[in-house]
C-alpha positions as CSV (number, residue, x, y, z in Angstrom):
1,X,-15.9,94.0,-74.4
2,X,-16.3,90.5,-73.1
3,X,-14.9,90.0,-69.6
4,X,-13.7,86.7,-68.2
5,X,-13.0,86.7,-64.4
6,X,-11.5,84.0,-62.3
7,X,-12.6,83.8,-58.7
8,X,-10.2,81.8,-56.6
9,X,-11.7,80.6,-53.4
10,X,-11.9,77.0,-52.1
11,X,-15.4,76.0,-51.1
12,X,-15.4,72.9,-48.9
13,X,-18.3,70.6,-49.3
14,X,-18.1,69.7,-45.7
15,X,-19.3,73.2,-44.6
16,X,-23.1,73.6,-44.1
17,X,-24.8,75.5,-46.9
18,X,-25.6,78.6,-44.9
19,X,-25.7,82.2,-46.1
20,X,-26.3,85.3,-44.1
21,X,-27.7,88.4,-45.9
22,X,-26.8,91.6,-44.2
23,X,-28.3,95.0,-44.9
24,X,-29.0,98.1,-42.8
25,X,-32.6,98.4,-44.0
26,X,-35.6,96.2,-44.5
27,X,-34.6,93.4,-46.9
28,X,-38.3,92.8,-47.9
29,X,-38.1,96.2,-49.7
30,X,-35.7,94.7,-52.2
31,X,-37.2,92.2,-54.7
32,X,-33.8,90.8,-55.8
33,X,-33.1,89.7,-52.2
34,X,-36.4,87.8,-52.1
35,X,-35.7,86.2,-55.5
36,X,-32.1,85.1,-54.7
37,X,-32.9,83.8,-51.2
38,X,-35.8,81.7,-52.6
39,X,-33.5,80.3,-55.3
40,X,-30.9,79.4,-52.6
41,X,-33.5,77.8,-50.4
42,X,-34.7,75.7,-53.2
43,X,-31.1,74.6,-53.8
44,X,-30.7,73.3,-50.2
45,X,-29.3,76.5,-48.6
46,X,-30.3,77.8,-45.2
47,X,-30.8,81.6,-45.3
48,X,-30.6,84.1,-42.5
49,X,-31.5,87.8,-43.1
50,X,-30.0,90.3,-40.6
51,X,-31.6,93.7,-41.2
52,X,-33.6,96.6,-39.7
53,X,-36.8,98.4,-40.3
54,X,-37.1,101.1,-43.0
55,X,-39.2,104.2,-43.6
56,X,-42.2,103.5,-45.8
57,X,-41.7,99.7,-46.1
58,X,-41.3,98.8,-42.4
59,X,-44.4,96.5,-42.6
60,X,-43.3,94.5,-45.7
61,X,-42.3,90.9,-45.0
62,X,-41.0,88.0,-47.0
63,X,-43.2,85.1,-47.9
64,X,-42.7,82.4,-45.2
65,X,-40.2,79.7,-46.0
66,X,-38.9,77.1,-43.6
67,X,-35.3,77.6,-44.9
68,X,-35.4,81.4,-44.6
69,X,-35.4,83.2,-41.3
70,X,-35.4,87.0,-40.9
71,X,-34.1,88.9,-37.9
72,X,-34.6,92.7,-37.8
73,X,-33.8,95.5,-35.4
74,X,-36.4,98.3,-35.2
75,X,-36.1,101.3,-37.5
76,X,-34.1,104.3,-36.1
77,X,-34.7,107.7,-37.7
78,X,-31.7,109.8,-38.7
79,X,-29.8,111.6,-36.0
80,X,-27.1,110.9,-33.4
81,X,-29.2,108.0,-32.1
82,X,-29.0,106.4,-35.5
83,X,-25.2,106.3,-35.3
84,X,-25.4,104.4,-32.0
85,X,-28.0,102.2,-33.5
86,X,-25.6,101.5,-36.4
87,X,-22.8,100.5,-34.1
88,X,-25.1,98.2,-32.2
89,X,-26.2,96.7,-35.5
90,X,-22.6,95.6,-36.1
91,X,-22.3,94.0,-32.7
92,X,-25.7,92.3,-33.2
93,X,-24.7,90.9,-36.6
94,X,-21.4,89.7,-35.2
95,X,-23.2,87.8,-32.4
96,X,-25.5,86.2,-35.0
97,X,-22.7,85.2,-37.3
98,X,-20.6,83.7,-34.5
99,X,-23.6,81.7,-33.3
100,X,-25.0,80.7,-36.7
101,X,-21.7,80.1,-38.6
102,X,-22.6,80.9,-42.2
103,X,-20.4,79.8,-45.0
104,X,-21.1,83.0,-47.0
105,X,-22.0,86.7,-46.3
106,X,-24.3,88.4,-48.8
107,X,-24.0,92.2,-48.2
108,X,-26.4,94.3,-50.2
109,X,-26.1,98.0,-49.4
110,X,-23.5,100.7,-48.6
111,X,-24.1,100.5,-44.9
112,X,-23.5,96.8,-44.7
113,X,-20.1,97.0,-46.4
114,X,-18.2,97.7,-43.2
115,X,-19.5,94.5,-41.5
116,X,-19.0,92.5,-44.7
117,X,-15.4,93.7,-44.8
118,X,-14.9,92.7,-41.2
119,X,-16.4,89.3,-41.7
120,X,-14.1,88.7,-44.6
121,X,-10.9,90.1,-43.1
122,X,-11.3,88.9,-39.5
123,X,-13.6,85.9,-39.7
124,X,-12.4,84.7,-43.1
125,X,-16.0,84.3,-44.4
126,X,-16.2,84.9,-48.1
127,X,-18.5,87.8,-49.2
128,X,-20.7,88.6,-52.2
129,X,-21.3,92.3,-52.3
130,X,-24.5,93.2,-54.2
131,X,-25.0,97.0,-54.6
132,X,-28.6,97.8,-55.5
133,X,-28.4,101.6,-55.4
134,X,-25.1,103.4,-56.2
135,X,-24.4,106.0,-53.5
136,X,-24.1,109.7,-54.3
137,X,-20.8,111.5,-54.4
138,X,-18.8,111.3,-51.3
139,X,-19.5,114.2,-48.9
140,X,-17.4,115.9,-46.3
141,X,-19.0,114.2,-43.3
142,X,-16.9,111.9,-41.2
143,X,-19.5,109.1,-41.2
144,X,-20.0,109.4,-45.0
145,X,-16.2,109.2,-45.6
146,X,-16.1,106.1,-43.4
147,X,-18.9,104.4,-45.3
148,X,-17.3,105.1,-48.7
149,X,-13.9,103.8,-47.5
150,X,-15.5,100.6,-46.3
151,X,-17.4,100.2,-49.6
152,X,-14.0,100.3,-51.4
153,X,-12.4,97.8,-49.0
154,X,-15.4,95.5,-49.1
155,X,-15.4,95.5,-52.9
156,X,-11.7,94.6,-53.0
157,X,-12.1,91.7,-50.7
158,X,-15.4,90.3,-52.0
159,X,-15.3,87.1,-53.9
160,X,-17.8,88.7,-56.3
161,X,-19.5,92.1,-56.7
162,X,-22.9,92.3,-58.3
163,X,-24.6,95.4,-59.8
164,X,-27.9,95.7,-61.7
165,X,-26.7,97.9,-64.6
166,X,-23.7,97.9,-66.9
167,X,-23.1,101.7,-66.5
168,X,-23.2,101.4,-62.7
169,X,-20.9,98.4,-62.8
170,X,-18.3,100.2,-64.8
171,X,-18.5,103.2,-62.5
172,X,-18.2,100.9,-59.5
173,X,-15.2,99.1,-60.9
174,X,-13.5,102.5,-61.6
175,X,-14.2,103.9,-58.1
176,X,-13.4,100.8,-56.1
177,X,-10.7,99.3,-58.3
178,X,-12.0,95.9,-57.4
179,X,-9.8,93.1,-58.6
180,X,-12.7,91.1,-60.2
181,X,-14.9,92.8,-62.8
182,X,-18.4,93.2,-61.3
183,X,-21.2,90.9,-62.6
184,X,-24.3,92.5,-63.9
185,X,-27.5,90.9,-62.7
186,X,-30.7,92.5,-63.8
187,X,-33.7,92.8,-61.4
188,X,-36.0,90.4,-63.2
189,X,-38.9,88.5,-61.7
190,X,-38.9,84.7,-61.3
191,X,-40.5,82.4,-63.8
192,X,-43.0,81.3,-61.2
193,X,-44.2,84.9,-60.9
194,X,-45.2,85.0,-64.6
195,X,-49.0,85.1,-64.9
196,X,-51.1,83.2,-67.5
197,X,-51.8,84.9,-70.8
198,X,-54.2,87.7,-70.5
199,X,-57.6,88.0,-72.2
200,X,-58.3,90.9,-74.5
201,X,-58.5,94.4,-73.1
202,X,-61.9,96.1,-72.8
203,X,-62.9,98.6,-75.5
204,X,-62.7,102.2,-74.3
205,X,-61.1,101.3,-71.0
206,X,-57.5,101.3,-69.9
207,X,-56.4,100.6,-66.4
208,X,-52.9,102.0,-65.6
209,X,-50.7,100.8,-62.8
210,X,-47.8,102.4,-61.0
211,X,-45.8,100.7,-58.3
212,X,-42.7,101.7,-56.4
213,X,-41.5,104.7,-54.4
214,X,-43.9,107.7,-54.7
215,X,-41.6,110.5,-55.6
216,X,-41.8,113.4,-58.2
217,X,-39.0,112.0,-60.4
218,X,-40.9,108.7,-61.0
219,X,-44.5,109.7,-60.7
220,X,-44.7,113.3,-61.8
221,X,-47.8,115.5,-61.4
222,X,-48.0,115.6,-65.2
223,X,-49.3,112.0,-65.1
224,X,-52.4,113.2,-63.1
225,X,-52.9,116.1,-65.4
226,X,-52.7,113.8,-68.4
227,X,-55.3,111.5,-66.8
228,X,-57.7,114.4,-66.7
229,X,-57.2,115.0,-70.5
230,X,-58.0,111.3,-71.3
231,X,-61.4,109.6,-71.6
232,X,-63.2,108.6,-68.4
233,X,-62.4,104.9,-69.1
234,X,-58.7,105.6,-68.3
235,X,-57.8,105.1,-64.6
236,X,-54.6,104.9,-62.5
237,X,-53.8,102.8,-59.5
238,X,-50.8,103.7,-57.4
239,X,-49.1,101.0,-55.3
240,X,-46.1,102.1,-53.1
241,X,-44.8,104.3,-50.4
242,X,-43.4,107.7,-49.8
243,X,-39.7,108.0,-49.1
244,X,-38.2,110.1,-46.3
245,X,-37.4,112.8,-48.8
246,X,-40.9,112.7,-50.4
247,X,-43.2,112.8,-47.4
248,X,-46.4,114.5,-48.3
249,X,-46.1,114.0,-52.0
250,X,-49.0,111.6,-52.3
251,X,-51.2,114.3,-50.8
252,X,-50.0,116.6,-53.6
253,X,-51.1,114.1,-56.2
254,X,-54.4,113.5,-54.6
255,X,-55.1,117.2,-54.2
256,X,-54.3,117.8,-57.9
257,X,-56.7,115.0,-58.9
258,X,-59.4,116.6,-56.8
259,X,-58.8,119.9,-58.4
260,X,-59.2,118.4,-61.8
261,X,-62.3,116.4,-60.8
262,X,-60.8,113.0,-61.4
263,X,-60.5,111.6,-57.8
264,X,-62.6,108.7,-58.7
265,X,-60.1,107.6,-61.4
266,X,-57.1,107.6,-59.0
267,X,-56.8,104.8,-56.5
268,X,-54.0,104.4,-53.9
269,X,-53.3,101.1,-52.2
270,X,-50.1,101.7,-50.2
271,X,-47.1,99.3,-50.0
272,X,-47.9,95.7,-50.9
273,X,-46.0,92.4,-50.9
274,X,-45.0,90.9,-54.2
275,X,-47.8,88.3,-54.0
276,X,-50.3,91.1,-53.4
277,X,-48.8,93.2,-56.2
278,X,-49.1,90.3,-58.7
279,X,-52.8,90.1,-57.9
280,X,-53.2,93.8,-58.5
281,X,-51.2,93.6,-61.7
282,X,-53.7,91.1,-63.1
283,X,-56.5,93.7,-62.9
284,X,-54.6,96.3,-65.1
285,X,-53.6,96.8,-68.7
286,X,-50.5,98.9,-68.8
287,X,-47.8,99.9,-66.3
288,X,-45.9,103.2,-65.8
289,X,-42.1,103.1,-65.5
290,X,-41.0,106.7,-65.9
291,X,-37.6,108.3,-65.3
292,X,-36.7,112.0,-65.8
293,X,-35.0,112.8,-69.1
294,X,-32.3,114.7,-67.2
295,X,-31.1,114.1,-63.7
296,X,-28.0,114.7,-61.6
297,X,-28.8,111.5,-59.7
298,X,-26.5,108.7,-61.1
299,X,-29.1,106.1,-60.2
300,X,-31.9,107.7,-62.2
301,X,-29.6,107.9,-65.2
302,X,-28.8,104.2,-65.2
303,X,-32.0,102.4,-64.3
304,X,-32.4,100.0,-67.2
305,X,-32.1,96.6,-65.7
306,X,-32.0,98.1,-62.2
307,X,-35.7,99.0,-62.1
308,X,-37.9,96.0,-61.5
309,X,-41.1,97.9,-62.4
310,X,-41.2,97.2,-66.2
311,X,-40.3,93.5,-65.7
312,X,-42.9,93.0,-63.1
313,X,-45.5,94.6,-65.4
314,X,-44.4,92.4,-68.4
315,X,-44.5,89.3,-66.2
316,X,-48.2,89.9,-65.8
317,X,-48.8,90.7,-69.5
318,X,-49.1,94.5,-69.1
319,X,-47.8,96.8,-71.8
320,X,-45.3,99.4,-70.5
321,X,-45.1,103.1,-70.8
322,X,-41.5,104.3,-70.4
323,X,-39.5,107.5,-70.7
324,X,-38.2,108.7,-74.1
325,X,-34.6,107.8,-73.3
326,X,-32.4,105.9,-75.7
327,X,-31.7,102.9,-73.4
328,X,-35.3,102.5,-72.3
329,X,-36.6,102.7,-75.9
330,X,-33.9,100.2,-77.0
331,X,-35.0,97.7,-74.3
332,X,-38.8,98.1,-74.3
333,X,-40.1,100.1,-77.2
334,X,-38.2,98.7,-80.2
335,X,-39.0,95.0,-79.3
336,X,-42.6,96.0,-79.1
337,X,-43.3,95.8,-75.4
338,X,-44.7,99.3,-75.0
339,X,-44.5,103.0,-75.8
340,X,-42.5,105.9,-74.7
341,X,-43.2,109.5,-73.7
342,X,-41.8,112.7,-72.2
343,X,-42.6,112.3,-68.5
344,X,-42.6,116.0,-67.9
345,X,-45.2,116.7,-70.6
346,X,-48.9,116.2,-69.9
347,X,-49.5,116.2,-73.7
348,X,-46.9,113.6,-74.4
349,X,-48.1,111.3,-71.7
350,X,-51.8,111.7,-72.8
351,X,-50.9,111.0,-76.4
352,X,-49.1,107.7,-75.5
353,X,-51.8,106.5,-73.1
354,X,-54.4,107.5,-75.7
355,X,-52.8,105.2,-78.2
356,X,-52.8,102.3,-75.8
357,X,-56.5,103.0,-75.0
358,X,-57.5,103.3,-78.6
359,X,-55.8,100.0,-79.6
360,X,-56.7,97.4,-77.0
361,X,-55.5,94.4,-79.1
362,X,-52.1,96.0,-79.8
363,X,-51.8,96.9,-76.1
364,X,-52.5,93.2,-75.1
365,X,-50.1,92.0,-77.8
366,X,-47.3,94.3,-76.4
367,X,-47.8,92.8,-72.9
368,X,-47.9,89.2,-74.2
369,X,-44.6,89.7,-76.1
370,X,-43.0,90.9,-72.9
371,X,-44.5,88.1,-70.9
372,X,-43.0,85.6,-73.3
373,X,-39.6,87.3,-73.0
374,X,-39.7,87.0,-69.2
375,X,-40.4,83.3,-69.6
376,X,-37.6,82.8,-72.2
377,X,-34.7,84.7,-70.6
378,X,-35.6,87.8,-68.7
379,X,-36.0,85.9,-65.4
380,X,-34.0,85.8,-62.2
381,X,-33.3,82.1,-62.3
382,X,-31.2,82.7,-65.4
383,X,-29.6,85.9,-64.2
384,X,-28.7,84.6,-60.8
385,X,-27.2,81.3,-62.0
386,X,-23.5,82.5,-62.1
387,X,-23.8,83.7,-58.4
388,X,-25.5,80.4,-57.5
389,X,-22.7,78.4,-59.2
390,X,-20.1,80.4,-57.3
391,X,-21.8,79.8,-54.0
392,X,-22.2,76.1,-54.7
393,X,-18.5,75.9,-55.5
394,X,-19.0,74.7,-59.1
395,X,-15.5,74.3,-60.7
396,X,-16.6,75.9,-63.9
397,X,-19.8,77.8,-64.8
398,X,-20.9,79.9,-67.6
399,X,-22.9,83.1,-67.1
400,X,-25.0,82.2,-70.1
401,X,-26.3,84.8,-72.6
402,X,-27.2,88.1,-70.9
403,X,-29.8,90.2,-72.7
404,X,-28.6,91.7,-75.9
405,X,-28.8,95.3,-74.6
406,X,-26.4,94.5,-71.8
407,X,-22.9,94.6,-73.1
408,X,-20.2,93.1,-70.9
409,X,-21.7,89.8,-69.8
410,X,-19.0,87.5,-68.6
411,X,-18.0,84.1,-67.5
412,X,-17.5,83.4,-63.8
413,X,-15.2,80.5,-62.8
414,X,-14.9,79.4,-59.2
415,X,-11.8,77.4,-58.4
């Protein structure tokens, strides 16, 4: 199905090009926010981020830019104080919006939907609603019901809704009944983040990299057990952070590595900025992007395009190891960018990693093919163009050719 959506909103060229991003979390923990804000700044926009701290990524910060300013409240842990903190966040955002007078609001999580709806309905500021992670099923709690209702209202008022995966976009459209079909924007890196071509891999050595949230679903213990079954030249570096729900899991991985006698082959670096991550990527040969084969979490079942991990790896010329899921194999294995495995099986992981280690030239070629694909069309400049055109008030813009695996790409027309 090919969707064509018409966005009717008059954008006056007399208004200053200012956009306020609003999210009840640390915006630096979301690469697409960094990518889009940089693109906007390069196109003459002044950008204001209004956010908070966040568990695990509270110390992450954006790269300095004279057109981008970030204002954050401190992190508040869950509980009744967080409800008061959330109410204060709304008043604080309102004060900033009245003072700064943005021409657009860019809301990017469930908890920012209520303020975005208010800004659109009461202040008449147009809204882009970009949902990175789809929320779980609505619960019986009063606060949860309020957030879900505001998500629906915000989606219906937004000039454009953006999601990172086709399946999520379809579910979002069905739940919210938004009048404009959502635009799918994959979480690609930017062209300027693509590294130079890599030299050949070392014989008998394979340096694996994992980056992201350190949780059992994405970095299972089976990876550590597989590492112990592989030659000593195979090592693993873990970059990332524990979530509130996975506190203590890194210690579990380290303890298992110690039990197996491979502590020296497992390195942990904590959470890093994107610039630091790129430097680390350059020292590795292959990246892990694993998802469980079965999960009740709707996000884990629809992560192709939404997960920035494999694209970050490919941008640096790393081959990828993904889960043996049809959509992941279609996107990464069949084009020759990497291999797949069963992430719950030590034997399956070890067999796939062993193939990468035994064939260094093929491993390098996989990463290089992926790196070229990032330069050609898997980049955020290309993906974000329809949103940029809408914000700039272009009378007619074409979303271009989305990647072949993503059905439902569409044209966005701003009038």
